[in-house]
C-alpha positions as CSV (number, residue, x, y, z in Angstrom):
1,M,-41.7,-17.0,7.3
2,S,-44.6,-17.3,9.7
3,R,-44.5,-17.9,13.4
4,G,-45.3,-21.6,12.6
5,F,-41.6,-22.0,11.5
6,S,-40.0,-23.7,14.5
7,I,-36.6,-25.1,15.5
8,G,-36.1,-27.5,18.4
9,V,-32.6,-27.7,19.8
10,V,-31.9,-30.8,21.9
11,G,-29.1,-29.9,24.3
12,G,-28.1,-26.6,25.8
13,G,-24.3,-26.6,25.9
14,A,-21.5,-24.8,24.0
15,S,-22.6,-26.2,20.6
16,A,-26.1,-24.8,21.2
17,V,-24.6,-21.4,22.0
18,C,-22.7,-21.4,18.7
19,L,-25.9,-22.4,16.8
20,I,-28.0,-19.7,18.5
21,D,-25.5,-17.0,17.8
22,A,-25.3,-18.0,14.2
23,L,-29.1,-17.9,13.9
24,A,-29.2,-14.4,15.5
25,R,-26.5,-13.1,13.1
26,A,-28.3,-14.6,10.1
27,Q,-31.2,-12.0,10.4
28,G,-33.7,-14.5,9.0
29,E,-37.5,-14.0,9.1
30,P,-38.7,-14.7,12.6
31,G,-40.0,-18.0,13.8
32,S,-39.6,-19.8,17.1
33,I,-36.7,-21.7,18.8
34,T,-37.0,-24.1,21.8
35,V,-34.0,-25.4,23.7
36,F,-34.2,-28.5,25.8
37,E,-31.6,-28.9,28.5
38,P,-32.3,-30.9,31.7
39,S,-29.0,-30.2,33.6
40,A,-28.3,-27.2,35.8
41,N,-25.4,-26.3,33.5
42,L,-27.4,-24.5,30.9
43,W,-25.1,-23.1,28.2
44,R,-21.9,-24.3,30.0
45,G,-22.2,-28.1,29.4
46,R,-20.1,-30.5,31.4
47,A,-16.8,-28.9,30.4
48,Y,-17.4,-25.3,31.4
49,Q,-19.5,-25.5,34.5
50,T,-18.8,-23.4,37.6
51,D,-15.6,-24.8,39.1
52,T,-12.1,-23.9,40.3
53,E,-10.3,-21.3,38.2
54,T,-7.3,-23.6,38.3
55,L,-8.8,-25.3,35.2
56,K,-7.9,-23.5,32.0
57,V,-9.2,-23.8,28.4
58,N,-6.4,-25.3,26.3
59,A,-6.7,-22.7,23.5
60,T,-6.1,-19.0,23.2
61,P,-9.1,-16.6,23.0
62,D,-9.0,-16.3,19.2
63,D,-9.8,-20.0,18.9
64,M,-12.6,-19.9,21.5
65,S,-15.0,-17.3,19.9
66,V,-18.6,-18.4,19.4
67,R,-19.1,-15.7,16.8
68,A,-18.6,-16.7,13.2
69,G,-16.1,-14.4,11.4
70,D,-15.2,-12.6,14.6
71,H,-12.1,-14.3,16.2
72,A,-11.8,-11.4,18.6
73,H,-15.3,-11.7,20.1
74,F,-14.2,-13.7,23.2
75,E,-11.1,-11.6,23.6
76,R,-13.1,-8.4,23.7
77,W,-15.5,-10.0,26.2
78,L,-12.5,-10.9,28.4
79,E,-11.1,-7.4,28.2
80,T,-14.4,-6.0,29.4
81,R,-14.5,-8.5,32.2
82,D,-10.9,-7.6,33.2
83,R,-11.9,-3.9,33.6
84,I,-14.9,-4.9,35.7
85,V,-13.2,-7.4,38.1
86,G,-9.8,-5.6,38.0
87,V,-7.9,-8.8,37.3
88,R,-6.4,-10.2,34.1
89,D,-6.0,-13.9,34.8
90,G,-5.0,-16.9,32.7
91,V,-1.7,-15.5,31.3
92,D,0.7,-18.4,30.8
93,R,4.1,-17.8,32.4
94,W,5.9,-19.9,29.8
95,S,4.5,-18.5,26.6
96,G,2.8,-15.2,27.5
97,A,-0.3,-16.4,25.8
98,R,-3.7,-16.3,27.6
99,F,-5.6,-19.4,28.6
100,A,-8.8,-18.3,30.4
101,P,-10.2,-20.3,33.3
102,R,-12.8,-22.7,32.0
103,T,-15.4,-21.4,34.5
104,V,-14.8,-17.9,33.1
105,Y,-15.4,-19.3,29.6
106,G,-18.6,-20.7,30.9
107,E,-19.6,-17.2,31.9
108,Y,-18.9,-16.1,28.3
109,L,-21.0,-18.9,26.9
110,E,-23.9,-17.9,29.2
111,Q,-23.7,-14.2,28.3
112,S,-23.3,-15.0,24.6
113,A,-26.4,-17.2,24.6
114,Y,-28.6,-14.8,26.4
115,S,-27.4,-11.9,24.3
116,A,-28.1,-13.9,21.1
117,L,-31.6,-14.9,22.4
118,G,-32.2,-11.2,23.2
119,D,-31.3,-10.4,19.6
120,L,-33.7,-13.0,18.3
121,R,-36.5,-11.7,20.4
122,R,-35.9,-8.2,19.1
123,Q,-36.1,-9.7,15.6
124,G,-39.5,-11.1,16.4
125,W,-38.5,-14.7,17.3
126,Q,-40.3,-16.6,20.1
127,V,-37.9,-18.2,22.5
128,H,-38.5,-21.1,24.9
129,L,-36.2,-22.8,27.3
130,V,-37.3,-26.2,28.6
131,G,-35.6,-27.7,31.6
132,E,-36.2,-31.3,30.5
133,G,-34.4,-33.9,28.4
134,V,-35.7,-35.3,25.2
135,N,-35.9,-39.1,25.2
136,S,-37.7,-39.9,21.9
137,A,-38.3,-38.4,18.5
138,T,-40.7,-39.3,15.7
139,R,-40.2,-38.2,12.1
140,L,-43.6,-37.0,10.8
141,T,-44.4,-36.1,7.2
142,D,-43.0,-32.6,7.4
143,R,-42.1,-32.2,11.1
144,V,-40.3,-33.9,13.9
145,L,-42.1,-34.8,17.1
146,L,-40.0,-34.6,20.3
147,R,-41.1,-36.2,23.6
148,T,-39.5,-35.4,27.0
149,G,-39.0,-37.6,29.9
150,A,-42.0,-35.9,31.6
151,G,-44.2,-37.2,28.7
152,R,-44.7,-33.8,27.0
153,A,-44.7,-33.8,23.2
154,R,-44.1,-31.0,20.7
155,A,-43.6,-31.0,17.0
156,F,-41.0,-28.9,15.2
157,D,-40.2,-28.0,11.6
158,Y,-36.5,-28.5,12.3
159,V,-34.6,-30.3,15.0
160,V,-30.9,-30.0,15.8
161,L,-29.2,-32.6,18.0
162,C,-26.6,-30.8,20.2
163,V,-26.3,-33.6,22.8
164,G,-22.6,-33.1,23.7
165,G,-20.2,-35.8,24.9
166,D,-20.3,-38.5,27.6
167,S,-18.7,-38.7,31.0
168,P,-15.6,-40.9,31.5
169,K,-15.9,-44.7,31.0
170,D,-15.7,-47.1,34.0
171,V,-13.3,-49.5,32.2
172,Y,-12.5,-51.6,35.2
173,G,-16.0,-51.8,36.8
174,L,-15.1,-49.8,39.9
175,T,-18.5,-47.9,40.3
176,G,-19.7,-48.2,43.8
177,A,-16.3,-49.1,45.3
178,P,-15.4,-46.8,48.3
179,G,-12.8,-44.2,47.1
180,F,-13.6,-44.4,43.4
181,V,-14.6,-41.2,41.6
182,G,-16.3,-42.0,38.3
183,D,-16.7,-38.4,37.0
184,P,-14.2,-35.8,38.2
185,Y,-16.4,-32.7,37.4
186,P,-17.0,-30.4,39.0
187,I,-13.6,-30.9,40.5
188,T,-14.1,-28.6,43.4
189,D,-16.8,-30.9,44.7
190,K,-15.3,-34.3,43.7
191,L,-11.9,-33.8,45.2
192,R,-13.3,-33.0,48.7
193,T,-13.1,-36.6,49.6
194,I,-9.4,-36.8,48.9
195,E,-7.2,-36.6,52.0
196,K,-3.9,-34.6,51.6
197,Q,-1.7,-37.7,52.2
198,D,-3.8,-40.1,49.9
199,H,-2.0,-41.9,47.1
200,V,-4.3,-40.9,44.2
201,A,-4.4,-43.0,41.0
202,I,-5.8,-41.4,37.9
203,I,-7.0,-43.6,35.1
204,G,-6.2,-41.9,31.8
205,S,-3.6,-39.5,30.6
206,G,-5.4,-36.9,28.6
207,L,-6.6,-33.3,29.3
208,T,-9.1,-34.5,32.0
209,A,-6.2,-36.2,33.8
210,V,-4.2,-33.0,33.6
211,D,-7.1,-31.1,35.1
212,I,-7.2,-33.5,38.1
213,I,-3.4,-33.2,38.7
214,L,-3.4,-29.4,38.5
215,S,-6.3,-29.2,40.9
216,L,-4.7,-31.6,43.4
217,A,-1.5,-29.5,43.3
218,A,-3.4,-26.3,43.7
219,Q,-5.1,-27.5,46.8
220,G,-1.8,-28.5,48.4
221,H,-2.0,-32.3,48.0
222,L,1.0,-34.0,49.6
223,G,0.5,-37.7,48.7
224,K,1.6,-39.5,45.6
225,I,-0.2,-39.2,42.3
226,S,0.0,-42.0,39.8
227,L,-1.1,-41.5,36.2
228,L,-2.2,-44.8,34.8
229,S,-3.0,-45.6,31.1
230,R,-2.2,-48.2,28.5
231,R,0.1,-45.9,26.4
232,G,1.2,-43.2,28.8
233,V,0.7,-40.5,26.1
234,L,0.2,-37.0,27.6
235,P,-1.4,-34.2,25.6
236,G,1.1,-32.3,23.6
237,V,2.4,-28.9,24.8
238,R,1.0,-25.9,23.0
239,Q,3.7,-23.7,21.5
240,K,3.8,-19.9,21.6
241,P,1.2,-18.5,19.2
242,V,2.4,-17.2,15.8
243,P,-0.1,-15.6,13.5
244,F,-0.5,-17.2,10.1
245,E,-3.2,-18.3,7.7
246,L,-3.5,-21.5,5.7
247,R,-2.8,-20.9,2.0
248,H,-3.0,-24.4,0.4
249,F,-4.6,-26.7,2.9
250,T,-8.0,-25.0,2.7
251,A,-11.6,-26.2,2.3
252,E,-11.7,-24.6,-1.2
253,R,-8.6,-26.4,-2.3
254,I,-9.8,-29.8,-1.0
255,K,-13.2,-29.3,-2.7
256,S,-11.5,-28.5,-5.9
257,I,-9.4,-31.7,-5.8
258,A,-12.4,-33.8,-4.8
259,E,-14.4,-32.5,-7.8
260,Q,-11.8,-34.2,-10.1
261,R,-12.0,-37.6,-8.4
262,R,-14.4,-39.6,-6.3
263,E,-12.1,-40.3,-3.3
264,L,-8.8,-38.9,-2.1
265,T,-5.9,-40.8,-0.6
266,I,-3.4,-40.0,2.2
267,D,-0.9,-39.2,-0.6
268,D,-3.3,-36.7,-2.1
269,I,-3.7,-35.0,1.2
270,S,0.1,-35.1,1.9
271,A,0.8,-33.4,-1.4
272,V,-1.4,-30.4,-0.4
273,L,0.1,-30.4,3.1
274,R,3.6,-30.4,1.7
275,A,2.9,-27.3,-0.3
276,E,1.6,-25.6,2.9
277,F,4.6,-26.6,4.9
278,R,7.0,-25.7,2.0
279,D,5.7,-22.1,1.7
280,S,5.9,-21.7,5.5
281,G,9.4,-23.0,5.6
282,A,8.3,-25.9,7.8
283,D,9.2,-29.6,7.8
284,L,6.3,-32.0,7.3
285,D,8.6,-35.0,7.8
286,A,9.4,-33.7,11.3
287,V,5.7,-33.6,12.2
288,V,5.2,-37.1,10.7
289,S,8.1,-38.2,12.9
290,E,6.5,-36.6,15.9
291,I,3.3,-38.6,15.3
292,I,5.1,-41.9,14.6
293,R,7.5,-41.9,17.6
294,V,5.0,-41.0,20.3
295,D,4.9,-44.6,21.5
296,L,8.7,-45.0,21.2
297,E,9.7,-42.0,23.2
298,D,9.6,-42.0,27.1
299,P,6.6,-39.8,28.2
300,L,8.8,-37.7,30.4
301,D,11.4,-37.2,27.7
302,R,8.6,-36.1,25.4
303,L,7.2,-33.7,28.0
304,R,10.6,-32.1,28.6
305,R,11.4,-31.8,24.9
306,Q,8.0,-30.2,24.1
307,I,8.4,-27.7,27.0
308,D,11.8,-26.8,25.6
309,E,10.2,-26.2,22.2
310,V,7.5,-23.8,23.3
311,D,9.3,-20.9,21.7
312,S,10.4,-22.9,18.7
313,P,10.4,-20.9,15.4
314,H,9.5,-24.0,13.4
315,M,5.9,-23.9,12.3
316,G,5.1,-27.6,11.7
317,L,3.0,-28.3,14.8
318,R,1.3,-24.9,14.5
319,I,0.2,-25.7,11.0
320,L,-1.1,-29.2,12.0
321,Q,-3.0,-27.6,14.9
322,R,-4.7,-25.2,12.5
323,A,-5.2,-27.6,9.6
324,V,-6.9,-30.5,11.4
325,P,-9.8,-28.6,13.0
326,E,-10.1,-26.0,10.2
327,T,-9.9,-28.2,7.1
328,G,-10.1,-31.7,8.5
329,P,-14.0,-31.7,8.3
330,D,-13.7,-31.1,4.6
331,V,-11.0,-33.8,4.1
332,W,-12.6,-36.6,6.0
333,P,-15.7,-37.2,3.9
334,V,-13.8,-37.5,0.7
335,L,-11.0,-39.7,2.1
336,R,-10.9,-43.3,1.0
337,E,-12.6,-45.6,3.5
338,E,-9.7,-47.9,4.1
339,E,-7.4,-45.0,4.8
340,K,-10.0,-43.6,7.3
341,V,-9.8,-46.9,9.1
342,Q,-6.0,-46.8,9.2
343,V,-6.0,-43.2,10.6
344,L,-8.5,-44.1,13.3
345,R,-6.8,-47.3,14.4
346,T,-3.2,-46.1,14.2
347,H,-2.9,-42.3,14.6
348,Y,-6.2,-40.8,15.9
349,R,-5.3,-40.4,19.6
350,T,-1.8,-39.2,18.8
351,I,-3.1,-36.6,16.4
352,M,-5.7,-35.5,19.0
353,S,-2.9,-35.2,21.6
354,L,-1.0,-32.9,19.3
355,C,-4.0,-30.9,18.0
356,C,-5.6,-30.5,21.5
357,P,-2.4,-29.6,23.5
358,M,-2.2,-28.4,27.0
359,P,-1.0,-24.9,27.9
360,P,2.8,-24.7,28.6
361,G,2.1,-23.6,32.2
362,S,0.1,-26.8,32.8
363,A,3.0,-28.9,31.4
364,G,5.4,-27.0,33.6
365,V,3.4,-28.0,36.8
366,L,3.4,-31.6,35.7
367,L,7.1,-31.6,35.2
368,E,7.7,-30.0,38.6
369,L,5.6,-32.6,40.3
370,V,7.6,-35.4,38.5
371,E,10.9,-33.9,39.5
372,D,9.7,-33.6,43.1
373,S,8.9,-37.4,42.9
374,Q,5.2,-36.7,43.7
375,L,3.8,-37.6,40.3
376,A,4.7,-40.8,38.4
377,I,3.5,-41.9,35.0
378,H,2.7,-45.6,34.6
379,P,2.1,-46.8,31.0
380,G,1.0,-50.3,30.3
381,L,-1.9,-50.4,32.8
382,Q,-3.3,-54.0,32.9
383,D,-5.8,-54.0,35.7
384,I,-7.1,-52.2,38.7
385,S,-9.4,-53.6,41.4
386,P,-10.6,-52.9,44.9
387,G,-8.2,-54.2,47.5
388,E,-9.3,-56.7,50.2
389,K,-8.1,-54.4,52.9
390,G,-9.3,-51.2,51.3
391,G,-7.8,-49.0,48.6
392,F,-7.1,-50.3,45.0
393,E,-4.6,-52.8,43.7
394,V,-2.9,-51.7,40.4
395,L,-1.2,-54.0,38.0
396,T,0.9,-52.8,35.0
397,A,2.3,-54.7,32.0
398,M,5.7,-54.8,33.5
399,G,4.4,-56.8,36.5
400,E,4.6,-53.8,38.7
401,T,2.0,-53.7,41.5
402,F,1.1,-51.1,44.1
403,V,-1.9,-49.9,46.1
404,A,-3.6,-46.6,45.8
405,D,-6.0,-45.0,48.3
406,K,-8.3,-43.3,45.8
407,V,-8.9,-43.8,42.1
408,I,-10.3,-41.1,39.7
409,S,-11.5,-42.0,36.2
410,A,-10.3,-39.7,33.4
411,V,-10.8,-42.2,30.6
412,N,-12.1,-40.8,27.3
413,A,-15.8,-41.3,26.7
414,S,-17.0,-44.2,24.6
415,E,-15.9,-44.4,21.0
416,G,-19.5,-44.4,20.0
417,K,-19.6,-40.7,20.6
418,I,-23.3,-40.8,21.6
419,P,-23.7,-40.0,25.3
420,T,-25.6,-42.4,27.4
421,S,-28.3,-39.9,28.2
422,A,-29.0,-39.4,24.4
423,L,-29.1,-43.1,23.5
424,P,-32.9,-43.5,24.0
425,L,-33.5,-40.5,21.7
426,V,-31.0,-41.7,19.1
427,T,-32.4,-45.2,19.3
428,T,-35.9,-44.0,18.4
429,L,-34.6,-42.1,15.4
430,M,-32.7,-45.2,14.1
431,R,-35.6,-47.6,14.7
432,S,-37.9,-45.3,12.7
433,G,-35.4,-45.0,9.9
434,A,-34.8,-41.3,10.5
435,A,-31.1,-41.8,11.4
436,S,-28.3,-44.3,10.9
437,R,-25.3,-45.1,13.0
438,H,-21.9,-44.4,11.5
439,P,-19.4,-47.4,11.8
440,H,-16.7,-45.0,13.0
441,G,-18.7,-43.1,15.7
442,G,-21.9,-41.1,15.8
443,L,-24.5,-40.7,13.2
444,H,-24.3,-40.4,9.4
445,L,-24.7,-36.8,8.3
446,A,-24.0,-34.7,5.2
447,R,-20.7,-32.7,5.4
448,A,-22.0,-29.6,3.7
449,T,-25.2,-29.2,5.7
450,S,-24.8,-31.4,8.8
451,R,-28.2,-33.0,7.9
452,L,-28.8,-36.5,9.2
453,T,-28.6,-39.0,6.4
454,V,-29.9,-42.5,5.8
455,N,-28.6,-44.5,2.8
456,G,-27.0,-41.3,1.5
457,R,-30.2,-39.2,1.6
458,P,-30.0,-36.1,3.7
459,D,-33.0,-35.1,5.8
460,P,-33.7,-31.4,5.7
461,R,-35.6,-31.5,9.0
462,L,-32.9,-33.2,11.2
463,Y,-29.4,-32.0,12.0
464,G,-26.4,-33.0,14.2
465,L,-23.9,-30.8,15.8
466,G,-20.8,-31.7,17.9
467,N,-19.6,-35.2,18.9
468,I,-22.7,-36.9,17.4
469,A,-21.2,-36.2,14.0
470,A,-18.1,-38.3,14.8
471,G,-17.3,-40.7,12.0
472,S,-18.9,-38.5,9.4
473,L,-16.5,-35.8,10.4
474,F,-13.0,-36.1,11.9
475,F,-12.8,-33.1,14.2
476,T,-16.2,-32.4,15.9
477,F,-15.7,-30.8,19.2
478,G,-13.4,-27.7,18.9
479,V,-15.2,-24.4,19.1
480,P,-14.0,-23.3,15.6
481,S,-15.5,-26.5,14.2
482,L,-18.8,-25.9,16.1
483,V,-19.0,-22.4,14.8
484,D,-18.4,-23.4,11.2
485,R,-21.0,-26.2,11.4
486,S,-23.5,-23.9,13.1
487,V,-23.3,-21.5,10.1
488,D,-23.8,-24.5,7.8
489,I,-26.9,-25.7,9.7
490,V,-28.5,-22.2,10.0
491,T,-28.0,-21.6,6.3
492,S,-29.5,-24.9,5.4
493,I,-32.5,-24.5,7.7
494,L,-33.3,-21.0,6.5
495,E,-32.9,-21.8,2.8
496,H,-35.1,-24.9,3.1
497,A,-37.7,-23.0,5.1
498,E,-37.8,-20.2,2.6
499,T,-38.3,-22.8,-0.2
500,V,-41.1,-24.5,1.7
501,I,-43.0,-21.3,2.5
502,S,-42.6,-20.0,-1.1
503,A,-44.1,-23.3,-2.4
504,R,-47.0,-23.0,0.0
505,A,-47.6,-19.4,-1.0
506,E,-47.7,-20.4,-4.7
507,A,-50.1,-23.2,-3.9
508,V,-52.7,-20.9,-2.3
509,P,-55.5,-20.1,-4.9
510,V,-55.8,-16.5,-6.0
511,G,-58.3,-14.6,-3.9
512,V,-58.0,-16.9,-0.8
């Protein structure tokens, strides 16, 4: 490949780090790579920016490695850091597992990115980092032209969209109201306006809400904390890790079944899962019951029960938590459309709460706050609005009303999965016919290569990585998924580029 071979990466968060590391490991012929990222959180993204060490990643180190085929990469980095700083932090007091502070994981992302870029430079690659956002793209004959907000334009042979996720939604139109915090990150800065005696209401009950509660507790908050949501479903509690490998519910097995028929059903998938559970001595029906009864069980009863089951020998939830991110991306594209709709409408958030659980130590803090009558969970949120005399008036489905002093939004980002900042760029791609919106989320793309597709035709010049693949893929944001998709993208780009360059070489007349 010549130096004219170029890759443009739109976004410089965790997904971009996984992509760059995969590219460096591929040892392809050198070209050039340009990363566009306008924020100050280069490589860290919104989730892992510099913040309080109270906030922990919700997975163990083996599930957080950016290095394909090397699950111990992050763990070795942590061990080296431990020796340098003299502290081994993040060990969970309930399970003994390690959950690193998110700000520390951000350090790992930074160092991994710069290490991979250094490897690329040594291999002969040209590397450019541009501190601007991309707001439009034009698909040329054999290139993609990107334009930044500053009006600069540059064409690339290949473009990968790593635009990340969005900030929380302002469901109740509270932006601008005194005492309302629309985006809680970085928490260290955003909680400075909270007085110790304030009654704080948090909208949402997922991992972001848990972050806020833990941070309030860590800084000695004394006032009431009300957790408000429609369903009151907390993240599940992660059980003590037990090593195992999937034997039946694998990408190879799913592909083999899919080759025999055009679409798969939930029953087809269940049959493979039952074999996995059977060989592990686990009970699939118990996991199905866990999913179904989430809206029937009191949130606190569920929290207590799952804390009690941290050391459970039963493997059911552990299998689910491995199967969904590892094989889910292979299952989703071949699942019958009507069954996709059923899963998304009925079970998506519940499955995510179980597959993206919180560390046991975090759950323990929540339970202690509840038992101390400081934290209350209020499902059935109907409305919240600024009060006439200050504060915020809260109304629940049971007719309960109360006033909170401050409100923090922890609501999941829009179902569209395309962040607000990326909408101008995505809109230009769709208007020019280079991309198409998926009805279940982000953009249409091909499962095997992550190429953007229009009317089923993959474009070898355009790729999507991360949340922008929602709809086409089921699980898009976990680090293992980002790593796997990064390898797919790098392989696809290098193979296509090699084909193009070989064709050009053959077309050159002899003697020229």
